[in-house]
ZAMARGU-4260 file (C-alpha; in steps of 0.2 Angstrom, whole numbers, plus 5000, padded with zeros to 4 digits):
<rodrens>
0) 5000/5000/5000 | 5007/5017/4995 | 5009/5030/5008 | 5001/5046/5003 | 5014/5060/4998
5) 5004/5072/5009 | 5007/5062/5024 | 5026/5059/5020 | 5028/5078/5018 | 5019/5082/5035
10) 5028/5068/5045 | 5046/5072/5038 | 5048/5085/5051 | 5041/5077/5067 | 5042/5092/5078
15) 5033/5103/5066 | 5020/5090/5064 | 5017/5089/5083 | 5016/5108/5085 | 5003/5108/5071
20) 4993/5094/5080 | 4994/5103/5096 | 4988/5119/5088 | 4973/5111/5080 | 4969/5102/5096
25) 4970/5118/5106 | 4958/5126/5093 | 4946/5111/5095 | 4947/5112/5113 | 4942/5131/5113
30) 4927/5127/5102 | 4922/5111/5112 | 4922/5121/5128 | 4912/5136/5122 | 4900/5125/5112
35) 4899/5113/5127 | 4895/5127/5139 | 4882/5134/5127 | 4874/5117/5125 | 4873/5115/5144
40) 4866/5132/5146 | 4851/5128/5134 | 4849/5110/5141 | 4848/5116/5159 | 4837/5130/5155
45) 4823/5118/5149 | 4825/5104/5161 | 4810/5109/5172 | 4800/5112/5156 | 4803/5094/5150
50) 4797/5087/5167 | 4780/5095/5166 | 4765/5085/5161 | 4756/5097/5149 | 4751/5100/5131
55) 4747/5119/5132 | 4755/5132/5143 | 4748/5150/5148 | 4761/5163/5152 | 4760/5182/5155
60) 4767/5191/5140 | 4779/5200/5152 | 4787/5183/5157 | 4805/5182/5149 | 4810/5165/5156
65) 4808/5153/5171 | 4819/5164/5182 | 4809/5180/5178 | 4791/5175/5178 | 4777/5188/5179
70) 4760/5183/5186 | 4742/5184/5178 | 4725/5181/5185 | 4721/5163/5189 | 4703/5166/5182
75) 4711/5166/5164 | 4716/5148/5167 | 4699/5143/5174 | 4691/5150/5158 | 4701/5137/5147
80) 4690/5124/5154 | 4676/5130/5143 | 4686/5126/5128 | 4681/5109/5120 | 4695/5097/5121
85) 4703/5103/5137 | 4704/5088/5149 | 4711/5097/5165 | 4721/5112/5171 | 4734/5115/5184
90) 4746/5129/5188 | 4764/5133/5193 | 4771/5147/5204 | 4789/5150/5204 | 4799/5161/5216
95) 4817/5163/5223 | 4819/5162/5242 | 4833/5162/5254 | 4838/5145/5260 | 4848/5143/5276
100) 4860/5129/5276 | 4855/5118/5291 | 4873/5113/5294 | 4883/5129/5294 | 4868/5142/5293
105) 4875/5150/5277 | 4862/5157/5266 | 4859/5155/5247 | 4845/5158/5235 | 4835/5143/5229
110) 4821/5142/5216 | 4804/5136/5223 | 4791/5128/5212 | 4774/5127/5219 | 4759/5117/5211
115) 4742/5110/5216 | 4746/5092/5221 | 4728/5087/5217 | 4735/5077/5203 | 4752/5073/5195
120) 4760/5087/5186 | 4778/5082/5185 | 4785/5067/5176 | 4797/5064/5190 | 4793/5048/5199
125) 4799/5055/5216 | 4786/5069/5215 | 4772/5056/5210 | 4777/5046/5226 | 4776/5061/5237
130) 4759/5069/5232 | 4752/5065/5249 | 4767/5072/5258 | 4766/5088/5248 | 4748/5091/5255
135) 4755/5093/5272 | 4759/5110/5279 | 4777/5116/5277 | 4783/5101/5267 | 4795/5102/5253
140) 4805/5091/5241 | 4823/5094/5238 | 4833/5093/5222 | 4847/5081/5226 | 4857/5088/5211
145) 4857/5105/5219 | 4874/5113/5223 | 4883/5107/5239 | 4882/5124/5246 | 4864/5121/5251
150) 4870/5108/5264 | 4871/5089/5264 | 4852/5087/5262 | 4852/5071/5251 | 4865/5062/5262
155) 4855/5066/5278 | 4838/5061/5270 | 4845/5045/5263 | 4852/5040/5280 | 4835/5041/5288
160) 4838/5057/5297 | 4824/5070/5299 | 4829/5085/5289 | 4822/5102/5294 | 4828/5118/5286
165) 4824/5136/5285 | 4818/5146/5270 | 4813/5164/5270 | 4814/5163/5289 | 4801/5149/5289
170) 4805/5131/5295 | 4801/5117/5282 | 4803/5099/5282 | 4811/5089/5268 | 4801/5074/5265
175) 4808/5068/5248 | 4821/5070/5235 | 4820/5073/5216 | 4832/5076/5202 | 4832/5090/5190
180) 4849/5099/5192 | 4856/5116/5193 | 4856/5128/5179 | 4863/5145/5174 | 4848/5153/5183
185) 4846/5143/5198 | 4859/5133/5209 | 4846/5123/5217 | 4827/5118/5217 | 4813/5114/5229
190) 4795/5108/5224 | 4781/5110/5236 | 4762/5113/5236 | 4753/5129/5230 | 4748/5132/5248
195) 4765/5129/5255 | 4772/5141/5242 | 4761/5155/5248 | 4767/5151/5266 | 4785/5153/5260
200) 4780/5169/5250 | 4767/5177/5261 | 4766/5193/5250 | 4761/5184/5234 | 4743/5186/5229
205) 4734/5169/5229 | 4723/5174/5214 | 4738/5176/5203 | 4748/5162/5195 | 4764/5162/5185
210) 4761/5147/5173 | 4745/5139/5167 | 4746/5120/5162 | 4733/5113/5151 | 4731/5094/5147
215) 4720/5090/5132 | 4709/5075/5129 | 4715/5060/5119 | 4712/5061/5100 | 4708/5080/5099
220) 4714/5091/5086 | 4729/5099/5095 | 4731/5114/5083 | 4713/5118/5083 | 4712/5118/5102
225) 4727/5130/5103 | 4719/5141/5090 | 4703/5142/5100 | 4712/5146/5116 | 4722/5160/5107
230) 4705/5167/5101 | 4698/5166/5118 | 4713/5175/5126 | 4715/5188/5113 | 4715/5203/5125
235) 4734/5202/5126 | 4736/5198/5144 | 4740/5179/5142 | 4751/5170/5129 | 4746/5153/5123
240) 4760/5141/5119 | 4761/5123/5113 | 4774/5112/5122 | 4787/5114/5108 | 4784/5133/5108
245) 4786/5133/5127 | 4803/5125/5127 | 4808/5136/5112 | 4803/5152/5121 | 4815/5148/5135
250) 4829/5143/5124 | 4827/5159/5114 | 4829/5170/5129 | 4845/5162/5135 | 4852/5161/5117
255) 4848/5178/5110 | 4842/5189/5124 | 4856/5187/5137 | 4875/5191/5135 | 4879/5173/5140
260) 4874/5165/5123 | 4883/5178/5114 | 4899/5176/5124 | 4899/5157/5121 | 4896/5160/5102
265) 4910/5173/5102 | 4922/5161/5111 | 4919/5147/5098 | 4922/5159/5084 | 4938/5165/5092
270) 4944/5146/5093 | 4940/5144/5075 | 4950/5160/5070 | 4965/5154/5081 | 4964/5137/5072
275) 4964/5145/5054 | 4979/5155/5059 | 4989/5141/5066 | 4985/5129/5051 | 4988/5143/5039
280) 5005/5146/5046 | 5009/5127/5046 | 5004/5124/5028 | 5011/5140/5021 | 5028/5137/5029
285) 5027/5119/5022 | 5023/5125/5004 | 5037/5138/5005 | 5050/5125/5011 | 5045/5113/4997
290) 5043/5126/4983 | 5058/5119/4973 | 5051/5101/4974 | 5034/5108/4969 | 5042/5117/4954
295) 5051/5101/4949 | 5034/5092/4949 | 5027/5105/4938 | 5042/5103/4926 | 5038/5085/4926
300) 5020/5088/4920 | 5010/5088/4936 | 4996/5101/4935 | 4992/5115/4948 | 4976/5105/4952
305) 4987/5090/4957 | 4997/5101/4969 | 4982/5110/4976 | 4975/5093/4980 | 4991/5088/4989
310) 4989/5104/5000 | 4971/5100/5004 | 4976/5082/5008 | 4988/5089/5021 | 4974/5100/5028
315) 4962/5085/5029 | 4976/5075/5038 | 4979/5088/5050 | 4961/5091/5054 | 4958/5072/5057
320) 4974/5069/5068 | 4972/5086/5078 | 4954/5082/5081 | 4957/5066/5091 | 4967/5073/5106
325) 4955/5089/5105 | 4940/5078/5109 | 4949/5067/5121 | 4954/5082/5132 | 4937/5090/5130
330) 4928/5075/5137 | 4940/5075/5152 | 4936/5093/5155 | 4918/5091/5153 | 4918/5078/5167
335) 4927/5089/5178 | 4916/5104/5174 | 4900/5094/5176 | 4906/5088/5193 | 4911/5105/5199
340) 4895/5114/5193 | 4881/5101/5192 | 4877/5107/5175 | 4873/5095/5161 | 4890/5096/5152
345) 4894/5080/5142 | 4899/5075/5124 | 4886/5071/5112 | 4887/5065/5094 | 4879/5081/5088
350) 4892/5092/5097 | 4907/5081/5091 | 4900/5081/5073 | 4898/5100/5074 | 4916/5103/5080
355) 4923/5090/5067 | 4915/5099/5053 | 4921/5116/5059 | 4939/5109/5061 | 4938/5102/5043
360) 4932/5119/5037 | 4945/5128/5047 | 4959/5117/5039 | 4952/5119/5021 | 4951/5138/5023
365) 4969/5138/5029 | 4974/5127/5014 | 4965/5138/5002 | 4974/5153/5008 | 4991/5144/5008
370) 4990/5138/4990 | 4992/5155/4983 | 5010/5153/4986 | 5010/5137/4977 | 5002/5144/4961
375) 5018/5155/4960 | 5029/5140/4959 | 5037/5142/4941 | 5051/5130/4936 | 5060/5144/4926
380) 5061/5155/4941 | 5066/5141/4953 | 5080/5135/4942
</rodrens>
Protein backbone atom coordinates (compact mmCIF):
# COMPACT_ATOMS: atom_id res chain seq x y z
CA UNK A 1 0.00 0.00 0.00
CA UNK A 2 1.42 3.35 -1.04
CA UNK A 3 1.86 5.99 1.66
CA UNK A 4 0.25 9.29 0.54
CA UNK A 5 2.71 11.99 -0.43
CA UNK A 6 0.81 14.49 1.74
CA UNK A 7 1.50 12.41 4.86
CA UNK A 8 5.15 11.87 3.93
CA UNK A 9 5.62 15.62 3.70
CA UNK A 10 3.89 16.30 6.99
CA UNK A 11 5.67 13.55 8.91
CA UNK A 12 9.10 14.43 7.51
CA UNK A 13 9.59 17.00 10.28
CA UNK A 14 8.21 15.38 13.42
CA UNK A 15 8.48 18.42 15.69
CA UNK A 16 6.66 20.66 13.25
CA UNK A 17 3.92 18.03 12.87
CA UNK A 18 3.49 17.75 16.63
CA UNK A 19 3.27 21.53 16.93
CA UNK A 20 0.61 21.58 14.20
CA UNK A 21 -1.41 18.84 15.91
CA UNK A 22 -1.14 20.64 19.25
CA UNK A 23 -2.33 23.88 17.67
CA UNK A 24 -5.34 22.28 16.01
CA UNK A 25 -6.19 20.37 19.19
CA UNK A 26 -6.05 23.61 21.16
CA UNK A 27 -8.39 25.30 18.68
CA UNK A 28 -10.74 22.29 18.90
CA UNK A 29 -10.56 22.46 22.68
CA UNK A 30 -11.62 26.12 22.63
CA UNK A 31 -14.57 25.34 20.36
CA UNK A 32 -15.57 22.25 22.36
CA UNK A 33 -15.57 24.12 25.66
CA UNK A 34 -17.51 27.13 24.40
CA UNK A 35 -20.07 25.08 22.49
CA UNK A 36 -20.27 22.59 25.35
CA UNK A 37 -21.05 25.37 27.81
CA UNK A 38 -23.64 26.78 25.43
CA UNK A 39 -25.26 23.35 25.05
CA UNK A 40 -25.32 22.98 28.84
CA UNK A 41 -26.87 26.44 29.11
CA UNK A 42 -29.72 25.59 26.74
CA UNK A 43 -30.19 22.07 28.11
CA UNK A 44 -30.30 23.11 31.76
CA UNK A 45 -32.62 26.01 30.97
CA UNK A 46 -35.41 23.67 29.83
CA UNK A 47 -34.92 20.75 32.24
CA UNK A 48 -37.90 21.85 34.32
CA UNK A 49 -40.00 22.39 31.19
CA UNK A 50 -39.32 18.85 30.01
CA UNK A 51 -40.51 17.41 33.33
CA UNK A 52 -43.93 19.08 33.26
CA UNK A 53 -46.90 16.99 32.13
CA UNK A 54 -48.83 19.35 29.87
CA UNK A 55 -49.89 20.04 26.29
CA UNK A 56 -50.60 23.79 26.35
CA UNK A 57 -49.08 26.49 28.54
CA UNK A 58 -50.35 29.92 29.53
CA UNK A 59 -47.87 32.65 30.41
CA UNK A 60 -47.93 36.35 30.98
CA UNK A 61 -46.57 38.24 27.93
CA UNK A 62 -44.20 39.97 30.36
CA UNK A 63 -42.53 36.68 31.33
CA UNK A 64 -39.10 36.35 29.74
CA UNK A 65 -37.93 33.05 31.21
CA UNK A 66 -38.41 30.69 34.14
CA UNK A 67 -36.20 32.87 36.34
CA UNK A 68 -38.24 36.02 35.67
CA UNK A 69 -41.88 34.96 35.58
CA UNK A 70 -44.67 37.52 35.79
CA UNK A 71 -48.06 36.65 37.23
CA UNK A 72 -51.50 36.77 35.66
CA UNK A 73 -55.02 36.13 36.92
CA UNK A 74 -55.88 32.53 37.77
CA UNK A 75 -59.33 33.28 36.38
CA UNK A 76 -57.89 33.18 32.87
CA UNK A 77 -56.77 29.59 33.40
CA UNK A 78 -60.22 28.66 34.70
CA UNK A 79 -61.76 30.06 31.53
CA UNK A 80 -59.86 27.50 29.45
CA UNK A 81 -62.05 24.75 30.90
CA UNK A 82 -64.85 26.04 28.69
CA UNK A 83 -62.90 25.14 25.54
CA UNK A 84 -63.82 21.81 23.96
CA UNK A 85 -60.93 19.34 24.11
CA UNK A 86 -59.47 20.60 27.41
CA UNK A 87 -59.25 17.69 29.86
CA UNK A 88 -57.74 19.30 32.99
CA UNK A 89 -55.84 22.33 34.22
CA UNK A 90 -53.20 23.02 36.83
CA UNK A 91 -50.83 25.84 37.56
CA UNK A 92 -47.29 26.52 38.70
CA UNK A 93 -45.85 29.34 40.75
CA UNK A 94 -42.13 30.03 40.75
CA UNK A 95 -40.12 32.17 43.13
CA UNK A 96 -36.63 32.56 44.57
CA UNK A 97 -36.25 32.32 48.32
CA UNK A 98 -33.38 32.46 50.80
CA UNK A 99 -32.40 28.96 51.96
CA UNK A 100 -30.43 28.58 55.18
CA UNK A 101 -27.97 25.70 55.16
CA UNK A 102 -28.97 23.61 58.22
CA UNK A 103 -25.35 22.50 58.71
CA UNK A 104 -23.47 25.81 58.81
CA UNK A 105 -26.30 28.39 58.70
CA UNK A 106 -25.01 30.00 55.50
CA UNK A 107 -27.67 31.37 53.14
CA UNK A 108 -28.16 30.97 49.42
CA UNK A 109 -30.93 31.69 46.93
CA UNK A 110 -32.95 28.67 45.80
CA UNK A 111 -35.76 28.31 43.26
CA UNK A 112 -39.11 27.21 44.68
CA UNK A 113 -41.71 25.57 42.42
CA UNK A 114 -45.26 25.35 43.72
CA UNK A 115 -48.21 23.48 42.19
CA UNK A 116 -51.56 22.06 43.18
CA UNK A 117 -50.89 18.43 44.22
CA UNK A 118 -54.46 17.35 43.49
CA UNK A 119 -53.00 15.42 40.56
CA UNK A 120 -49.63 14.54 39.08
CA UNK A 121 -48.09 17.45 37.20
CA UNK A 122 -44.47 16.35 36.92
CA UNK A 123 -42.99 13.32 35.17
CA UNK A 124 -40.58 12.86 38.06
CA UNK A 125 -41.45 9.58 39.83
CA UNK A 126 -40.18 10.98 43.14
CA UNK A 127 -42.82 13.71 42.97
CA UNK A 128 -45.54 11.23 42.05
CA UNK A 129 -44.69 9.15 45.11
CA UNK A 130 -44.88 12.15 47.44
CA UNK A 131 -48.12 13.87 46.41
CA UNK A 132 -49.69 12.98 49.76
CA UNK A 133 -46.68 14.38 51.63
CA UNK A 134 -46.87 17.64 49.70
CA UNK A 135 -50.42 18.19 50.93
CA UNK A 136 -49.06 18.53 54.46
CA UNK A 137 -48.14 21.90 55.88
CA UNK A 138 -44.55 23.17 55.38
CA UNK A 139 -43.36 20.11 53.45
CA UNK A 140 -40.95 20.41 50.51
CA UNK A 141 -39.07 18.11 48.16
CA UNK A 142 -35.38 18.87 47.61
CA UNK A 143 -33.42 18.54 44.36
CA UNK A 144 -30.59 16.14 45.13
CA UNK A 145 -28.58 17.60 42.23
CA UNK A 146 -28.53 21.06 43.79
CA UNK A 147 -25.16 22.59 44.55
CA UNK A 148 -23.47 21.35 47.76
CA UNK A 149 -23.59 24.86 49.28
CA UNK A 150 -27.21 24.17 50.29
CA UNK A 151 -26.00 21.53 52.72
CA UNK A 152 -25.77 17.72 52.83
CA UNK A 153 -29.55 17.37 52.46
CA UNK A 154 -29.52 14.26 50.21
CA UNK A 155 -27.04 12.47 52.47
CA UNK A 156 -29.04 13.24 55.61
CA UNK A 157 -32.33 12.22 54.04
CA UNK A 158 -30.99 8.96 52.59
CA UNK A 159 -29.51 8.05 55.94
CA UNK A 160 -32.97 8.28 57.53
CA UNK A 161 -32.30 11.50 59.38
CA UNK A 162 -35.16 13.98 59.79
CA UNK A 163 -34.26 17.02 57.71
CA UNK A 164 -35.51 20.40 58.87
CA UNK A 165 -34.41 23.61 57.19
CA UNK A 166 -35.29 27.28 57.07
CA UNK A 167 -36.43 29.10 53.96
CA UNK A 168 -37.41 32.77 53.96
CA UNK A 169 -37.22 32.51 57.78
CA UNK A 170 -39.85 29.77 57.82
CA UNK A 171 -39.09 26.25 58.97
CA UNK A 172 -39.86 23.49 56.48
CA UNK A 173 -39.45 19.74 56.46
CA UNK A 174 -37.76 17.89 53.59
CA UNK A 175 -39.84 14.75 52.99
CA UNK A 176 -38.44 13.61 49.66
CA UNK A 177 -35.84 14.07 46.92
CA UNK A 178 -36.05 14.52 43.17
CA UNK A 179 -33.51 15.11 40.40
CA UNK A 180 -33.51 18.06 38.04
CA UNK A 181 -30.15 19.74 38.49
CA UNK A 182 -28.83 23.26 38.66
CA UNK A 183 -28.85 25.70 35.76
CA UNK A 184 -27.35 29.06 34.87
CA UNK A 185 -30.40 30.65 36.52
CA UNK A 186 -30.79 28.52 39.65
CA UNK A 187 -28.25 26.70 41.83
CA UNK A 188 -30.88 24.53 43.47
CA UNK A 189 -34.58 23.66 43.37
CA UNK A 190 -37.46 22.88 45.71
CA UNK A 191 -40.91 21.53 44.82
CA UNK A 192 -43.83 22.08 47.14
CA UNK A 193 -47.60 22.54 47.12
CA UNK A 194 -49.34 25.74 46.09
CA UNK A 195 -50.42 26.39 49.69
CA UNK A 196 -46.92 25.85 51.07
CA UNK A 197 -45.62 28.13 48.31
CA UNK A 198 -47.87 30.92 49.62
CA UNK A 199 -46.62 30.26 53.15
CA UNK A 200 -43.03 30.69 51.94
CA UNK A 201 -43.98 33.81 49.97
CA UNK A 202 -46.69 35.42 52.13
CA UNK A 203 -46.77 38.57 50.00
CA UNK A 204 -47.85 36.71 46.88
CA UNK A 205 -51.49 37.15 45.79
CA UNK A 206 -53.28 33.80 45.84
CA UNK A 207 -55.39 34.88 42.86
CA UNK A 208 -52.34 35.24 40.63
CA UNK A 209 -50.36 32.43 39.01
CA UNK A 210 -47.13 32.30 37.01
CA UNK A 211 -47.89 29.48 34.60
CA UNK A 212 -51.04 27.70 33.49
CA UNK A 213 -50.72 24.06 32.45
CA UNK A 214 -53.45 22.52 30.30
CA UNK A 215 -53.87 18.89 29.38
CA UNK A 216 -55.92 18.00 26.32
CA UNK A 217 -58.19 15.06 25.77
CA UNK A 218 -56.92 12.07 23.83
CA UNK A 219 -57.51 12.27 20.09
CA UNK A 220 -58.45 15.95 19.88
CA UNK A 221 -57.18 18.24 17.15
CA UNK A 222 -54.15 19.72 18.91
CA UNK A 223 -53.76 22.78 16.70
CA UNK A 224 -57.50 23.50 16.66
CA UNK A 225 -57.70 23.62 20.46
CA UNK A 226 -54.65 25.91 20.67
CA UNK A 227 -56.15 28.27 18.07
CA UNK A 228 -59.43 28.34 20.00
CA UNK A 229 -57.57 29.18 23.20
CA UNK A 230 -55.70 31.97 21.46
CA UNK A 231 -58.95 33.42 20.17
CA UNK A 232 -60.41 33.27 23.68
CA UNK A 233 -57.38 35.00 25.20
CA UNK A 234 -57.01 37.69 22.55
CA UNK A 235 -56.91 40.56 25.05
CA UNK A 236 -53.13 40.37 25.18
CA UNK A 237 -52.79 39.56 28.88
CA UNK A 238 -52.03 35.86 28.31
CA UNK A 239 -49.73 34.06 25.87
CA UNK A 240 -50.81 30.60 24.68
CA UNK A 241 -47.94 28.26 23.80
CA UNK A 242 -47.75 24.69 22.61
CA UNK A 243 -45.29 22.40 24.34
CA UNK A 244 -42.68 22.90 21.60
CA UNK A 245 -43.17 26.68 21.67
CA UNK A 246 -42.90 26.66 25.45
CA UNK A 247 -39.45 25.03 25.31
CA UNK A 248 -38.33 27.21 22.39
CA UNK A 249 -39.48 30.32 24.28
CA UNK A 250 -37.02 29.58 27.09
CA UNK A 251 -34.18 28.65 24.75
CA UNK A 252 -34.68 31.84 22.74
CA UNK A 253 -34.29 33.94 25.86
CA UNK A 254 -31.01 32.37 26.96
CA UNK A 255 -29.51 32.15 23.48
CA UNK A 256 -30.42 35.56 22.07
CA UNK A 257 -31.66 37.81 24.88
CA UNK A 258 -28.77 37.41 27.32
CA UNK A 259 -25.05 38.12 27.09
CA UNK A 260 -24.20 34.51 27.99
CA UNK A 261 -25.28 32.99 24.67
CA UNK A 262 -23.40 35.68 22.73
CA UNK A 263 -20.22 35.16 24.76
CA UNK A 264 -20.22 31.41 24.12
CA UNK A 265 -20.75 31.93 20.39
CA UNK A 266 -17.96 34.51 20.34
CA UNK A 267 -15.63 32.13 22.19
CA UNK A 268 -16.27 29.39 19.64
CA UNK A 269 -15.62 31.84 16.80
CA UNK A 270 -12.33 32.91 18.39
CA UNK A 271 -11.28 29.25 18.62
CA UNK A 272 -12.07 28.83 14.94
CA UNK A 273 -10.01 31.91 14.01
CA UNK A 274 -7.08 30.70 16.13
CA UNK A 275 -7.20 27.37 14.34
CA UNK A 276 -7.27 28.99 10.89
CA UNK A 277 -4.20 31.07 11.74
CA UNK A 278 -2.28 28.10 13.15
CA UNK A 279 -3.04 25.76 10.25
CA UNK A 280 -2.33 28.50 7.70
CA UNK A 281 1.07 29.11 9.22
CA UNK A 282 1.89 25.40 9.11
CA UNK A 283 0.73 24.86 5.53
CA UNK A 284 2.20 28.10 4.21
CA UNK A 285 5.59 27.30 5.75
CA UNK A 286 5.46 23.78 4.35
CA UNK A 287 4.65 25.06 0.86
CA UNK A 288 7.43 27.65 1.04
CA UNK A 289 9.97 25.08 2.24
CA UNK A 290 9.09 22.66 -0.55
CA UNK A 291 8.66 25.19 -3.31
CA UNK A 292 11.62 23.79 -5.36
CA UNK A 293 10.12 20.30 -5.15
CA UNK A 294 6.73 21.58 -6.27
CA UNK A 295 8.39 23.41 -9.16
CA UNK A 296 10.14 20.16 -10.13
CA UNK A 297 6.81 18.34 -10.14
CA UNK A 298 5.40 21.06 -12.40
CA UNK A 299 8.36 20.64 -14.74
CA UNK A 300 7.62 16.90 -14.86
CA UNK A 301 4.09 17.59 -16.03
CA UNK A 302 2.05 17.65 -12.84
CA UNK A 303 -0.71 20.26 -12.97
CA UNK A 304 -1.60 22.96 -10.47
CA UNK A 305 -4.75 21.02 -9.59
CA UNK A 306 -2.67 18.04 -8.52
CA UNK A 307 -0.52 20.22 -6.28
CA UNK A 308 -3.58 21.94 -4.86
CA UNK A 309 -5.09 18.55 -4.00
CA UNK A 310 -1.84 17.69 -2.28
CA UNK A 311 -2.12 20.73 0.02
CA UNK A 312 -5.78 20.01 0.75
CA UNK A 313 -4.88 16.43 1.60
CA UNK A 314 -2.41 17.79 4.13
CA UNK A 315 -5.16 20.01 5.55
CA UNK A 316 -7.50 17.02 5.82
CA UNK A 317 -4.87 14.91 7.59
CA UNK A 318 -4.12 17.70 10.06
CA UNK A 319 -7.85 18.14 10.77
CA UNK A 320 -8.37 14.43 11.49
CA UNK A 321 -5.22 13.88 13.52
CA UNK A 322 -5.61 17.11 15.51
CA UNK A 323 -9.28 16.40 16.27
CA UNK A 324 -8.56 13.18 18.21
CA UNK A 325 -6.61 14.67 21.16
CA UNK A 326 -8.92 17.70 21.08
CA UNK A 327 -12.05 15.64 21.71
CA UNK A 328 -10.24 13.42 24.24
CA UNK A 329 -9.11 16.32 26.43
CA UNK A 330 -12.51 17.99 26.05
CA UNK A 331 -14.31 14.93 27.41
CA UNK A 332 -12.06 14.95 30.48
CA UNK A 333 -12.72 18.65 31.04
CA UNK A 334 -16.47 18.11 30.54
CA UNK A 335 -16.50 15.53 33.32
CA UNK A 336 -14.56 17.86 35.62
CA UNK A 337 -16.83 20.84 34.84
CA UNK A 338 -20.02 18.78 35.27
CA UNK A 339 -18.83 17.52 38.64
CA UNK A 340 -17.90 20.99 39.84
CA UNK A 341 -21.01 22.84 38.62
CA UNK A 342 -23.76 20.23 38.43
CA UNK A 343 -24.57 21.41 34.91
CA UNK A 344 -25.37 18.90 32.12
CA UNK A 345 -22.01 19.21 30.35
CA UNK A 346 -21.27 16.08 28.34
CA UNK A 347 -20.12 15.04 24.89
CA UNK A 348 -22.79 14.25 22.32
CA UNK A 349 -22.59 12.96 18.77
CA UNK A 350 -24.16 16.18 17.55
CA UNK A 351 -21.59 18.33 19.35
CA UNK A 352 -18.65 16.18 18.20
CA UNK A 353 -19.91 16.27 14.60
CA UNK A 354 -20.36 20.03 14.74
CA UNK A 355 -16.80 20.65 15.94
CA UNK A 356 -15.39 18.10 13.48
CA UNK A 357 -17.09 19.88 10.57
CA UNK A 358 -15.78 23.22 11.87
CA UNK A 359 -12.29 21.70 12.11
CA UNK A 360 -12.43 20.48 8.52
CA UNK A 361 -13.65 23.88 7.37
CA UNK A 362 -10.94 25.59 9.41
CA UNK A 363 -8.20 23.49 7.81
CA UNK A 364 -9.56 23.75 4.27
CA UNK A 365 -9.87 27.54 4.54
CA UNK A 366 -6.28 27.66 5.73
CA UNK A 367 -5.24 25.42 2.84
CA UNK A 368 -7.09 27.60 0.34
CA UNK A 369 -5.18 30.64 1.56
CA UNK A 370 -1.83 28.83 1.62
CA UNK A 371 -2.08 27.55 -1.98
CA UNK A 372 -1.67 31.07 -3.34
CA UNK A 373 2.04 30.65 -2.74
CA UNK A 374 1.97 27.34 -4.60
CA UNK A 375 0.47 28.88 -7.73
CA UNK A 376 3.58 31.02 -8.09
CA UNK A 377 5.90 28.01 -8.25
CA UNK A 378 7.41 28.42 -11.74
CA UNK A 379 10.18 25.99 -12.73
CA UNK A 380 11.90 28.71 -14.76
CA UNK A 381 12.14 30.99 -11.73
CA UNK A 382 13.26 28.25 -9.34
CA UNK A 383 16.02 26.90 -11.54
